[in-house]
C-alpha positions in Angstrom: 6.3 22.0 34.1 3.4 23.0 31.8 5.2 26.2 30.8 8.3 24.2 29.9 6.3 21.8 27.9 4.6 24.5 26.0 7.8 26.4 25.2 9.9 23.3 24.6 12.6 24.7 26.8 13.7 21.4 28.4 17.3 22.2 29.0 20.5 20.6 27.5 20.4 17.0 26.5 23.3 15.0 27.8 24.8 12.2 25.8 25.6 9.1 27.9 26.4 5.5 27.2 23.4 3.5 26.1 22.7 -0.1 27.2 20.1 -2.1 25.3 17.6 -4.1 27.3 16.4 -7.6 26.6 12.9 -7.5 25.1 10.3 -10.2 25.2 8.1 -10.3 22.3 5.1 -12.3 21.2 4.6 -11.7 17.4 1.1 -11.2 16.2 -0.1 -13.4 13.3 -3.6 -13.0 11.7 -6.1 -15.8 12.4 -6.1 -17.2 8.9 -2.3 -17.7 9.0 -2.5 -19.2 12.5 -5.1 -21.7 11.3 -2.9 -22.7 8.3 0.2 -23.2 10.6 -1.7 -25.6 12.7 -2.6 -27.9 9.8 -0.4 -30.9 9.2 2.1 -30.2 6.3 0.9 -33.2 4.3 -2.7 -32.3 4.7 -1.9 -28.7 3.8 0.0 -29.9 0.7 -3.0 -32.1 -0.4 -5.4 -29.2 0.1 -3.1 -26.9 -1.9 -3.1 -29.4 -4.8 -6.9 -29.7 -4.7 -7.3 -26.0 -4.6 -4.9 -25.5 -7.6 -6.7 -28.3 -9.4 -10.1 -26.6 -8.8 -8.8 -23.3 -10.0 -7.3 -24.7 -13.2 -10.5 -26.7 -13.8 -12.6 -23.6 -13.5 -10.2 -21.7 -15.7 -10.1 -24.3 -18.4 -13.9 -24.3 -18.4 -13.9 -20.6 -19.0 -11.1 -19.8 -21.4 -7.5 -20.8 -22.2 -6.6 -17.2 -21.5 -7.7 -17.6 -17.9 -5.4 -20.7 -17.6 -2.5 -18.6 -18.8 -3.3 -15.9 -16.3 -3.5 -18.5 -13.5 -0.2 -20.0 -14.5 1.6 -16.7 -14.5 0.2 -15.6 -11.2 1.1 -18.9 -9.5 4.6 -18.7 -10.9 4.9 -15.2 -9.6 3.9 -16.4 -6.1 6.6 -19.1 -6.3 9.1 -16.4 -7.3 7.9 -14.3 -4.3 8.5 -17.2 -2.0 12.0 -17.5 -3.4 12.6 -13.8 -2.8 11.3 -14.2 0.8 13.6 -17.2 1.5 16.5 -15.3 0.0 15.9 -12.2 2.1 15.3 -14.1 5.4 18.4 -16.2 4.9 20.5 -13.0 5.4 21.8 -12.4 8.9 20.1 -10.0 11.3 23.3 -8.5 12.7 24.2 -8.0 16.4 21.7 -8.4 19.2 21.1 -4.7 19.6 19.9 -4.5 16.0 17.6 -7.5 16.5 16.1 -5.9 19.7 15.3 -2.7 17.9 13.8 -4.5 15.0 11.6 -6.6 17.3 10.3 -3.4 18.9 9.4 -2.0 15.4 7.8 -5.3 14.5 5.7 -5.4 17.6 4.5 -1.8 17.1 3.6 -2.4 13.4 1.7 -5.7 14.2 -0.1 -4.0 17.0 -1.2 -1.2 14.8 -2.2 -3.6 12.0 -4.3 -5.6 14.4 -6.1 -2.6 15.7 -6.7 -0.9 12.3 -7.7 -3.9 10.3 -9.8 -5.3 13.1 -11.8 -2.1 13.0 -11.9 -2.1 9.2 -13.1 -5.7 9.1 -16.0 -4.9 11.4 -17.0 -1.9 9.2 -16.7 -4.0 6.1 -19.2 -6.6 7.5 -21.6 -3.8 8.4 -21.3 -2.2 5.0 -21.8 -5.6 3.4 -25.1 -5.9 5.2 -26.1 -2.4 3.9 -25.1 -3.3 0.3 -27.2 -6.5 0.6 -30.2 -4.6 1.8 -29.9 -2.0 -1.0 -29.5 -4.6 -3.8 -32.5 -6.6 -2.4 -34.8 -3.6 -2.9 -33.4 -1.8 -5.9 -34.8 -2.2 -9.5 -33.2 -4.7 -11.8 -31.3 -3.7 -15.0 -32.2 -4.8 -18.5 -29.2 -7.1 -18.5 -30.3 -8.8 -15.3 -33.8 -9.2 -16.7 -32.6 -10.7 -20.0 -30.3 -13.2 -18.2 -32.8 -14.2 -15.5 -30.5 -13.0 -12.7 -32.9 -11.9 -9.9 -32.4 -9.4 -7.2 -31.4 -11.8 -4.5 -28.8 -13.5 -6.7 -27.4 -10.1 -7.8 -27.3 -9.0 -4.2 -25.4 -12.0 -2.9 -22.9 -12.0 -5.8 -22.2 -8.3 -5.1 -21.7 -8.8 -1.4 -19.4 -11.8 -1.9 -17.4 -9.9 -4.4 -17.2 -6.9 -2.0 -15.9 -9.1 0.9 -13.5 -10.9 -1.4 -12.0 -7.6 -2.6 -11.7 -6.3 1.0 -10.1 -9.6 2.1 -7.5 -9.6 -0.7 -6.8 -5.9 -0.1 -6.2 -6.6 3.6 -3.9 -9.5 2.8 -2.0 -7.2 0.3 -1.5 -4.6 3.1 -0.4 -7.2 5.6 2.1 -8.7 3.2 3.7 -5.3 2.7 4.0 -4.7 6.4 5.2 -8.3 7.1 8.2 -8.2 4.8 9.3 -4.7 5.7 9.5 -5.3 9.4 11.8 -8.3 8.8 13.9 -6.9 6.0 14.9 -3.7 7.7 17.3 -5.3 10.2 18.8 -7.4 7.4 19.5 -4.3 5.3 21.1 -2.7 8.3 23.3 -5.7 8.8 24.3 -5.9 5.1 25.2 -2.2 5.2 28.1 -3.1 7.5 29.6 -5.2 4.7 28.5 -3.8 1.3 26.3 -1.0 0.1 25.3 -2.9 -3.0 24.2 -5.9 -0.9 22.1 -3.7 1.3 20.4 -2.2 -1.8 19.8 -5.7 -3.2 18.1 -6.9 0.0 15.9 -3.9 0.2 14.9 -4.2 -3.5 14.2 -7.9 -3.3 12.2 -7.5 -0.1 10.1 -4.9 -1.8 9.8 -7.1 -4.8 8.3 -9.9 -2.8 5.5 -7.6 -1.6 5.0 -6.1 -5.0 4.6 -9.5 -6.7 2.1 -10.7 -4.1 0.0 -7.4 -4.3 -0.2 -7.4 -8.1 -0.6 -11.2 -8.3 -3.5 -11.1 -5.8 -5.3 -8.3 -7.7 -5.0 -10.3 -11.0 -5.8 -13.8 -9.7 -8.6 -12.4 -7.5 -10.5 -10.9 -10.4 -9.7 -13.9 -12.6 -11.0 -16.4 -10.0 -14.2 -14.4 -9.4 -14.8 -14.0 -13.2 -14.2 -17.7 -14.0 -16.3 -18.9 -11.0 -19.3 -16.7 -12.1 -18.8 -17.8 -15.7 -19.1 -21.5 -14.8 -21.7 -21.1 -12.1 -24.1 -18.9 -14.1 -23.5 -20.9 -17.3 -22.7 -17.7 -19.2 -23.4 -17.7 -23.0 -25.7 -20.7 -22.8 -29.2 -20.3 -24.1 -31.4 -18.1 -21.8 -28.4 -17.1 -19.5 -26.3 -14.1 -19.2 -24.1 -12.9 -22.0 -20.3 -12.8 -21.4 -20.2 -9.1 -22.2 -22.4 -8.4 -19.2 -20.5 -10.6 -16.8 -17.9 -7.9 -15.8 -20.7 -5.8 -14.4 -20.9 -8.3 -11.5 -17.3 -7.7 -10.5 -17.8 -4.1 -9.4 -18.2 -5.3 -5.8 -14.6 -6.6 -5.8 -13.3 -3.2 -6.8 -15.4 -1.5 -4.2 -14.2 -3.8 -1.4 -10.6 -3.1 -2.4 -11.3 0.7 -2.4 -13.0 0.5 1.0 -10.0 -1.1 2.7 -7.5 1.1 0.8 -9.2 4.3 1.9 -9.0 3.6 5.6 -5.6 2.0 5.4 -4.2 5.1 3.6 -5.9 7.5 5.9 -5.2 5.7 9.2 -1.6 4.8 8.3 -0.9 8.2 6.9 -2.1 10.1 10.0 -0.1 7.7 12.2 3.2 8.0 10.4 3.1 11.7 9.9 2.1 12.5 13.5 4.8 10.2 14.8 7.4 11.7 12.4 6.5 15.3 13.3 6.5 14.6 17.0 9.8 12.8 17.0 11.6 15.4 15.0 10.2 18.5 16.8 11.2 17.3 20.3 14.3 15.3 19.4 16.1 17.2 16.6 14.7 20.7 17.0 14.3 21.1 20.8 16.9 18.7 22.2 19.4 18.7 19.4 19.9 15.0 19.4 20.3 13.0 16.2 17.4 11.7 14.2 16.4 8.2 15.3 18.2 8.5 18.7 17.1 5.7 20.9 16.5 8.0 23.9 13.7 9.7 22.0 10.4 8.0 23.0 8.8 8.7 19.7 11.5 7.1 17.5 10.1 3.6 17.4 6.6 5.1 16.6 8.2 7.0 13.8 9.8 3.8 12.4 6.6 1.9 12.9 4.8 4.5 10.9 7.0 3.9 7.9 5.8 0.3 7.8 2.1 0.8 8.4 1.8 4.1 6.4 4.1 3.5 3.4 4.2 -0.3 3.1 0.8 -1.7 4.2 -1.2 1.3 3.1 0.6 1.7 -0.2 0.2 -2.0 -1.0 -3.6 -1.7 -0.4 -3.7 1.5 -2.4 -2.0 0.0 -5.5 -4.0 -3.2 -5.1 -7.2 -1.1 -5.3 -5.9 0.9 -8.3 -5.0 -2.2 -10.3 -8.3 -4.0 -9.4 -10.5 -1.0 -10.3 -8.6 -0.5 -13.5 -8.9 -4.1 -14.5 -12.6 -4.3 -13.8 -13.5 -0.9 -15.5 -11.4 -1.9 -18.6 -13.2 -5.3 -18.7 -16.6 -3.5 -18.6 -15.7 -1.1 -21.3 -14.2 -3.8 -23.5 -17.3 -5.9 -23.2 -19.6 -2.9 -23.9 -17.5 -2.0 -27.0 -17.5 -5.6 -28.3 -21.2 -5.8 -27.9 -21.8 -2.6 -29.8 -19.5 -3.6 -32.6 -21.0 -7.1 -32.8 -17.6 -8.8 -32.4 -18.1 -12.6 -32.6 -15.6 -13.5 -29.8 -15.5 -10.6 -27.3 -13.5 -12.6 -24.7 -10.2 -11.0 -26.0 -11.4 -7.5 -25.3 -12.8 -8.5 -21.9 -9.8 -10.5 -20.7 -7.1 -8.2 -22.1 -6.5 -6.4 -18.8 -5.8 -9.6 -17.1 -3.2 -10.6 -19.7 -1.5 -7.2 -19.5 -1.0 -7.4 -15.8 0.1 -11.0 -16.0 2.9 -9.8 -18.3 3.5 -7.0 -15.7 4.5 -9.7 -13.2 6.9 -11.2 -15.8 8.6 -8.0 -16.8 8.8 -6.6 -13.3 10.4 -9.9 -12.1 13.1 -9.5 -14.7 13.7 -5.9 -13.6 13.9 -6.9 -9.9 16.3 -9.7 -10.5 18.5 -7.5 -12.8 19.6 -5.7 -9.6 22.4 -7.8 -8.3 25.2 -7.4 -5.8 28.9 -7.1 -6.8 31.8 -8.9 -5.2 33.8 -5.7 -5.0 30.9 -3.5 -3.9 32.0 -0.6 -1.8 30.4 2.5 -0.2 27.5 3.2 -2.3 27.6 6.9 -1.8 31.1 7.0 -3.4 31.0 4.3 -6.0 27.5 4.1 -7.2 24.3 6.1 -7.1 21.5 3.8 -5.8 18.9 5.9 -7.8 20.8 5.2 -11.0 20.8 1.4 -10.2 17.0 1.5 -9.6 16.5 3.4 -12.8 18.4 0.9 -14.8 16.1 -1.8 -13.5 13.1 0.3 -14.3 14.5 0.9 -17.9 14.7 -2.9 -18.4 11.2 -3.2 -17.2 9.9 -0.4 -19.5 11.5 -1.9 -22.6 10.1 -5.4 -21.8 6.7 -3.9 -21.1 6.6 -2.2 -24.5 7.4 -5.5 -26.2 4.9 -7.6 -24.3 2.2 -5.0 -24.5 2.5 -5.0 -28.3 2.3 -8.8 -28.4 -0.7 -8.8 -26.1 -2.7 -6.4 -28.2 -1.9 -8.4 -31.4 -2.9 -11.6 -29.6 -6.1 -10.4 -27.8 -7.4 -7.4 -29.7 -7.1 -8.5 -33.4 -10.5 -8.7 -35.1 -11.5 -9.1 -38.7 -13.8 -6.2 -38.6 -10.9 -3.8 -38.1 -7.6 -5.6 -38.8 -5.4 -2.7 -37.8 -7.3 -1.8 -34.6 -4.8 -3.7 -32.5 -2.1 -1.4 -33.7 -4.0 1.7 -32.6 -4.5 0.1 -29.2 -0.9 -0.8 -29.0 -0.1 2.9 -29.5 -2.6 3.7 -26.7 -0.6 1.4 -24.4 2.6 3.1 -25.5 1.1 6.4 -24.5 0.3 5.0 -21.1 3.8 3.6 -20.6 5.4 6.9 -21.7 3.0 8.7 -19.3 4.2 6.4 -16.4 7.9 7.1 -17.3 7.3 10.9 -17.5 5.5 10.8 -14.1 8.4 9.0 -12.5 10.8 11.5 -14.0 8.7 14.5 -12.9 8.4 13.2 -9.4 12.1 12.5 -9.3 12.9 16.0 -10.5 10.9 17.6 -7.7 12.0 15.3 -4.9 15.5 14.2 -5.6 18.2 16.0 -3.7 20.4 16.2 -6.8 18.0 18.5 -8.7 17.3 22.2 -8.4 13.9 22.3 -6.7 15.1 20.4 -3.6 18.4 22.4 -3.5 16.5 25.7 -3.8 14.2 24.6 -0.9 17.2 23.7 1.2 18.8 27.1 0.5 15.6 28.9 1.6 16.0 27.3 5.0 19.1 29.4 5.6 16.9 32.5 6.1 14.5 31.0 8.6 11.4 28.8 9.1 9.0 31.2 7.4 10.9 31.4 4.1 11.3 27.6 4.1 7.5 27.1 4.5 6.7 29.6 1.8 9.2 28.0 -0.6 7.9 24.5 0.2 4.3 25.4 -0.4 5.2 27.2 -3.6 7.2 24.2 -4.8 4.3 21.9 -4.0 1.8 24.0 -5.9 4.2 24.3 -8.9 4.7 20.6 -9.1 1.1 20.0 -10.0 1.4 21.8 -13.4 3.4 19.3 -15.4 1.5 16.2 -14.2 -1.8 17.8 -15.3 -0.4 18.7 -18.7 0.9 15.1 -19.1 -2.5 13.6 -18.1 -4.4 16.0 -20.5 -2.2 15.0 -23.4 -2.4 11.3 -22.6 -6.2 11.3 -22.3 -6.7 13.2 -25.6 -4.1 11.1 -27.4 -5.4 7.8 -26.2 -9.0 8.7 -26.9 -8.1 9.9 -30.5 -6.2 6.7 -31.2 -9.0 4.6 -30.0 -11.6 6.7 -31.9 -9.7 6.1 -35.1 -9.1 2.4 -34.6 -11.9 1.5 -37.1 -14.2 -0.2 -34.7 -17.8 1.1 -35.3 -21.3 0.2 -34.2 -24.3 -0.7 -36.3 -24.9 3.0 -37.0 -21.4 3.6 -38.2 -20.3 5.6 -35.1 -16.8 5.0 -33.7 -16.8 3.2 -30.3 -13.2 2.8 -29.5 -12.4 6.1 -27.8 -13.2 5.2 -24.2 -11.5 1.8 -24.6 -8.4 3.6 -25.9 -8.2 5.5 -22.7 -8.6 2.2 -20.8 -5.8 0.7 -22.7 -3.6 3.7 -21.9 -4.4 3.2 -18.2 -3.4 -0.4 -18.6 -0.1 0.7 -20.2 0.6 3.1 -17.4 0.1 0.3 -14.8 1.9 -2.3 -16.9 5.0 -1.8 -14.7 3.1 -1.4 -11.5 4.9 -4.3 -9.8 8.4 -2.7 -10.3 7.1 0.8 -9.2 5.6 -0.8 -6.1 9.0 -2.4 -5.5 10.7 1.0 -5.5 8.0 2.3 -3.1 8.6 -0.6 -0.6 12.3 0.1 -0.9 11.8 3.5 0.7 10.5 2.6 4.2 12.8 -0.4 4.4 15.8 1.8 3.8 14.4 4.4 6.3 14.0 1.7 9.0 17.5 0.4 8.3 18.9 3.8 8.9 17.1 4.1 12.1 18.3 0.7 13.3 21.9 1.7 12.5 21.6 4.9 14.4 19.9 3.4 17.4 22.4 0.5 17.7 25.4 2.9 17.5 27.0 1.5 14.4 30.1 3.1 12.9 29.7 6.3 10.9 30.6 4.6 7.6 27.6 2.3 8.0 25.3 5.3 8.7 26.6 7.1 5.6 25.5 4.1 3.5 22.0 3.9 5.0 21.7 7.7 4.8 22.1 7.6 1.0 19.7 4.7 0.7 17.2 6.6 2.9 17.5 9.7 0.7 16.8 7.7 -2.4 14.0 5.9 -0.6 12.3 9.2 0.0 12.4 9.9 -3.7 11.1 6.4 -4.6 8.2 6.8 -2.2 7.3 10.1 -3.8 7.6 8.5 -7.2 5.0 5.9 -6.3 2.6 8.5 -5.0 2.9 10.4 -8.3 2.5 7.2 -10.2 -0.6 6.2 -8.2 -2.1 9.7 -8.7 -1.5 9.6 -12.4 -3.0 6.2 -12.9 -6.0 7.2 -10.7 -6.5 10.3 -12.9 -6.7 8.2 -16.0 -8.9 5.6 -14.3 -11.3 8.3 -13.0 -12.2 9.1 -16.6 -13.1 5.5 -17.2 -15.0 5.2 -13.9 -17.1 8.3 -14.7 -17.9 6.9 -18.1 -18.9 3.6 -16.5 -21.1 5.5 -14.1 -22.9 7.2 -17.0 -23.6 3.8 -18.5 -24.9 2.5 -15.2 -27.2 5.5 -14.8 -28.5 5.1 -18.4 -29.2 1.4 -17.7 -31.3 2.2 -14.6 -33.1 5.2 -16.0 -33.7 3.5 -19.4 -32.7 6.8 -21.0 -29.5 7.9 -22.8 -27.0 9.7 -20.6 -24.1 10.9 -22.8 -23.2 14.3 -21.5 -23.2 16.4 -18.3 -24.6 19.9 -18.7 -23.1 22.3 -16.1 -25.7 24.9 -17.1 -28.2 23.0 -15.1 -28.3 24.4 -11.6 -28.3 21.1 -9.8 -25.4 19.8 -11.8 -23.4 23.0 -11.2 -24.1 22.9 -7.5 -23.1 19.2 -7.5 -19.7 20.1 -9.1 -19.1 22.8 -6.5 -20.0 20.4 -3.6 -17.7 17.7 -5.0 -14.8 20.2 -5.3 -15.4 21.4 -1.8 -15.2 17.9 -0.4 -11.6 17.6 -1.6 -10.5 20.6 0.5 -12.8 19.6 3.5 -11.4 16.0 3.7 -7.8 17.3 3.2 -8.4 19.8 6.1 -9.7 17.1 8.3 -6.8 14.8 7.6 -4.3 17.6 8.2 -6.1 18.6 11.4 -5.9 14.9 12.6 -2.2 14.8 12.0 -1.7 18.1 13.8 -3.7 17.1 16.9 -2.0 13.7 17.1 1.4 15.3 16.7 0.7 17.7 19.5 -0.2 14.8 21.8 3.1 13.1 20.9 5.1 16.2 21.4 3.5 17.0 24.8 4.0 13.4 26.0 7.7 13.3 25.0 8.3 16.7 26.7 6.5 15.4 29.8 8.7 12.4 30.1 11.9 14.4 29.6 10.9 16.8 32.4 9.5 14.3 34.9 12.3 11.8 34.5 15.7 13.5 34.3 17.4 10.2 34.6 16.0 9.3 31.2 18.9 11.1 29.6 21.3 8.3 30.5 19.1 5.4 29.5 18.1 3.6 26.3 14.4 3.2 25.7 12.9 0.7 23.4 9.2 1.2 22.8 6.5 -1.2 21.7 2.8 -0.7 21.2 0.6 -2.9 23.4 -1.2 -5.1 20.9 -4.2 -5.6 23.1 -5.2 -2.2 24.5 -3.7 -0.6 21.3 -2.6 2.8 22.6 -0.2 1.9 25.5 3.6 1.9 25.1 6.0 -0.2 27.1 9.5 0.9 27.9 12.4 -1.3 29.2 15.7 -0.2 30.6 18.6 -1.7 32.6 17.0 -1.2 36.1 13.4 -2.1 36.1 11.4 -4.9 34.5 8.6 -2.8 33.1 7.5 0.8 32.8 4.4 2.0 31.2 3.1 5.2 29.8 -0.1 5.9 27.9 0.4 8.0 24.8 -3.2 9.0 24.9 -4.8 10.0 28.2 -8.1 8.4 27.3 -6.8 4.8 28.1 -8.8 4.0 31.2 -7.1 0.6 31.5 -3.7 1.9 32.1 -2.8 2.5 35.8 0.4 4.5 36.2 2.0 4.7 39.5 5.3 6.6 39.6 6.1 5.5 36.1 5.4 1.8 36.7 2.4 0.2 34.9 0.9 -2.7 36.9 -1.4 -5.2 35.3 -2.8 -7.0 38.4 -4.9 -10.1 38.8 -7.6 -7.8 40.2 -10.4 -6.0 38.4 -7.8 -3.9 36.6 -6.8 -7.0 34.6 -10.4 -7.9 34.0 -11.2 -4.3 32.8 -8.3 -4.5 30.4 -9.7 -7.7 28.9 -6.5 -9.6 29.4 -6.7 -13.3 30.0 -4.2 -15.6 31.7 -3.1 -17.3 28.4 -2.1 -13.9 26.9 -0.3 -12.4 29.9 3.1 -13.0 31.4 3.8 -13.0 35.1 6.7 -10.7 36.1 8.9 -10.6 39.1 11.1 -7.8 40.2 14.8 -7.6 39.3 16.2 -8.8 42.7 14.2 -12.0 42.7 11.8 -11.2 45.6 8.1 -11.3 45.1 6.6 -7.8 45.3 3.4 -8.2 43.4 1.8 -10.6 41.0 1.7 -8.1 38.2 0.6 -8.7 34.6 2.3 -7.3 31.6 -0.2 -7.3 28.7 1.5 -8.6 25.5 -1.7 -9.4 23.6 
């Protein structure tokens, strides 16, 4: 058997009728949402009103601009609730579709519980470390002048860090929550209308995007206004408003911390499951993609949700939060150097820009509507063209609102035309975003030459395909680097010539110009994130259609949506990389300012002729390749485990060929998988051999009331008692459902 597993020679795969089992599920809900559900509706409504009142009171005590930001964010949350209600009102289709969707949901929620449970513990530990470091480090001149001691600075930073981590986790959960519920509705809609299926997928992604961007904006705004009121900023003997954004860095760090592990963990999971499912299923057995008899298919579909929805939501949340905070710091620093009387406009400008992002992206999302006479989308309409029309609407509105925002927030008597230069910086960023979307689409869309050339290379074997793929990937980095280079130089020059100078007559607007360009690039982030969420939802819909044996015409519709979804997912990755490249320039500048503040010496340039600096650059470059190698190695090792496990089950259980298997991850012991079929109540297999709690006996996994159950950690209130299929009592076994 080992030789057969290694070679993949498992014999022909027979196609037999499939019968779908009944599945019992117990959906997982995070603790905070479970607590909210238990509160009386009237009490919850009163608490909500009190919370909104407190938020608006703090905002009004800070600035009318904050009140505007709060209002837009709350309206966007109301709109997201409408989108949710609209999507969930759609039918889920026949029972077999619902059962498959339930299995995907169980797996995604189990993974989320495991991953974010681990991340939360690490975040608490890191918060303690940050508190210790801040308690013993030296104070900055700004802290000394404002009377902000070490302990106060430490506690503010820790609270900001935990708040950023919490909001990032919520953003990830929201992305996963909507995708695992919208997928089956898209599948069902594809039986009626291609345009309706597209609209459901877009609106489901729009809900997640609105929540992610809204959380990033309102989180920073609430933290800023709370600190403003609590520390009595700008009152005699207290902190200046230009120094307040420095206290927000913990929020961005918390968001980055969660996004890092969410991206890495979710990425490894989804790629390993995808590789394992395709290698054994499509390559070795010759069965269709997403065939229900392939044990790794559900894991593959789960990976789309946890890797592309939850992880991407946390990633863009981090990008937006870091960009807002860094731009606020640079705006405050520039306003202080230029002696601008009211610096609040330059500090709060990023919040206003992203508030308008919510508005214009909402219009773009709602512009995609269904048609009464919608037909097969692959014949009548190109879904990518429809999405691009929505993006074009968003881009046009973003240009208009960005220009109005710069005139409103950045006008100053010291340089009456500076706002126009910064508006052009924003236009540079918006154009950069559009070009990045076009470049990514060119290299990943099946209608363009690169993908067609890569497909043609497959006709001569695996080797030429791999060579062509690597070559195409390396080539695709050239245009983005050129675009980023032009954008940075253009934005810096426009900011430098804005007319804002310090007391010595030196221009100070260059860095802020690049910050404004970054804001311009992210001014359509909500719509871009919508397109990203569209991808895994469409992918899951195609899998559900295939597993539930829907007609070929339905599969053709979901195949086209899936192909476009792959392009939109790649587009968002390119968009995120481009915005991160622009933001890295700002973060490095902020780092230089921070070092100068602590060292009490000017730090304006980096000299690579100094040996230590040169070696540091080499080590930093090396880390990129090292971490990439570790990530690829993790994917490869995990994929090997998946491949070997699927091969083993094909060999050991020949009767598997005539059965339908629906898989779900155990949400308690994390790494076990349950299978149901038409003959036996429960089977269990462990996908990783390290699970010491799984006791396999001839393919049957027993959770008994003996020490086995205790070692698993299960309790009576989270386990279900099962009886065998003929109604006689064999054993009081426990099936752990978490």
